[in-house]
C-alpha positions as CSV (number, residue, x, y, z in Angstrom):
1,L,219.5,132.7,-26.2
2,D,222.3,131.2,-23.8
3,T,225.3,129.6,-25.9
4,G,226.4,127.8,-22.5
5,A,223.1,125.9,-22.2
6,S,223.4,122.3,-23.1
7,S,219.5,122.0,-23.2
8,T,216.8,124.3,-24.1
9,V,214.7,125.1,-20.9
10,C,212.1,127.5,-19.6
11,G,210.7,128.3,-16.3
12,R,206.8,127.0,-15.6
13,K,205.6,130.5,-15.1
14,W,207.1,131.5,-18.7
15,F,205.6,128.5,-20.1
16,Q,202.1,129.2,-18.3
17,I,202.0,132.8,-19.8
18,F,203.4,131.3,-23.1
19,V,200.2,128.9,-23.6
20,E,197.9,131.5,-22.4
21,S,198.8,133.5,-25.3
22,L,198.6,131.4,-27.8
23,P,195.3,130.8,-29.8
24,P,193.0,127.5,-28.6
25,W,194.2,125.8,-31.7
26,E,197.7,126.4,-31.2
27,A,197.9,125.7,-27.6
28,E,196.5,122.0,-28.7
29,Q,199.6,120.9,-30.7
30,I,201.6,121.1,-27.5
31,M,203.0,117.8,-26.6
32,T,204.4,116.9,-23.4
33,E,206.5,114.1,-22.5
34,P,208.0,113.1,-18.7
35,C,211.5,113.5,-17.9
36,E,213.6,113.9,-15.3
37,V,216.8,116.3,-16.4
38,A,218.6,118.0,-13.7
39,F,219.9,122.2,-14.4
40,R,222.1,123.9,-12.6
41,F,222.1,127.9,-13.2
42,G,224.5,130.6,-12.2
43,D,223.0,130.7,-8.6
44,G,224.1,127.4,-8.3
45,N,220.8,126.0,-7.5
46,R,219.9,122.8,-9.0
47,V,216.3,122.1,-10.2
48,I,215.0,119.2,-11.7
49,A,212.7,119.6,-15.4
50,T,209.9,116.7,-15.2
51,E,208.4,117.8,-18.4
52,L,209.4,117.9,-22.2
53,V,207.3,120.0,-23.8
54,T,207.1,120.6,-27.6
55,I,206.2,124.0,-28.6
56,P,205.0,125.8,-31.9
57,V,206.9,129.1,-31.9
58,K,207.5,131.5,-35.2
59,M,211.0,132.9,-35.6
60,F,212.7,134.7,-38.2
61,G,208.9,134.7,-40.1
62,K,208.5,130.7,-40.0
63,N,206.4,128.5,-37.7
64,I,208.4,125.9,-36.3
65,K,208.6,123.6,-33.6
66,I,211.1,123.5,-30.4
67,K,211.4,120.9,-27.6
68,T,211.9,122.7,-24.2
69,H,212.3,120.9,-21.0
70,V,210.2,123.1,-18.0
71,V,211.5,123.5,-14.2
72,D,210.0,125.6,-11.2
73,S,212.6,128.4,-11.7
74,E,211.9,132.0,-12.8
75,I,213.4,132.1,-15.9
76,P,212.7,132.8,-19.8
77,L,212.8,130.3,-22.7
78,L,216.6,129.8,-23.0
79,L,217.5,128.5,-26.5
80,S,220.5,126.1,-26.1
81,R,223.6,125.4,-28.0
82,Q,222.1,122.4,-30.1
83,T,218.7,123.9,-30.8
84,M,220.7,127.1,-32.0
85,K,222.9,124.7,-33.9
86,E,220.1,122.8,-35.4
87,L,218.3,125.9,-36.5
88,R,221.8,127.2,-38.2
89,F,222.1,130.4,-36.2
90,V,224.3,133.0,-36.8
91,I,225.0,135.7,-33.9
92,D,226.4,138.6,-34.6
93,V,227.2,140.6,-31.6
94,F,228.9,143.7,-33.6
95,Q,225.5,144.0,-35.6
96,K,223.6,143.1,-32.6
97,K,221.2,140.6,-34.7
98,V,220.8,136.5,-34.9
99,F,220.7,135.2,-38.3
100,A,218.6,132.0,-39.1
101,M,216.6,130.5,-41.7
102,G,216.8,132.8,-44.3
103,G,216.0,135.7,-41.8
104,E,217.3,138.3,-39.1
105,E,216.1,139.2,-35.6
106,P,217.6,141.9,-33.9
107,I,218.9,141.0,-30.5
């Protein structure tokens, strides 16, 4: 979760490991589009995403699809503020939980 991120993004290594963890029939569902989007992370370095992928994920007990940019950087999947808004996330830092889609997950 990254409430400061304007777009959902992940690193290429994270993406490769994620794809390898999927059964073949789910990996086949991944859609890739070309893109050219610049990102700047906390270290100040600018990286360019050249792919926008739609991936199948299971969140809060539901199977959904999420679009994420892929960058050559060592980062996990960072859900953007917009993605969390679309999924109607409620982040409760006191309880250390995220609520969405009728379920909850620990953070």
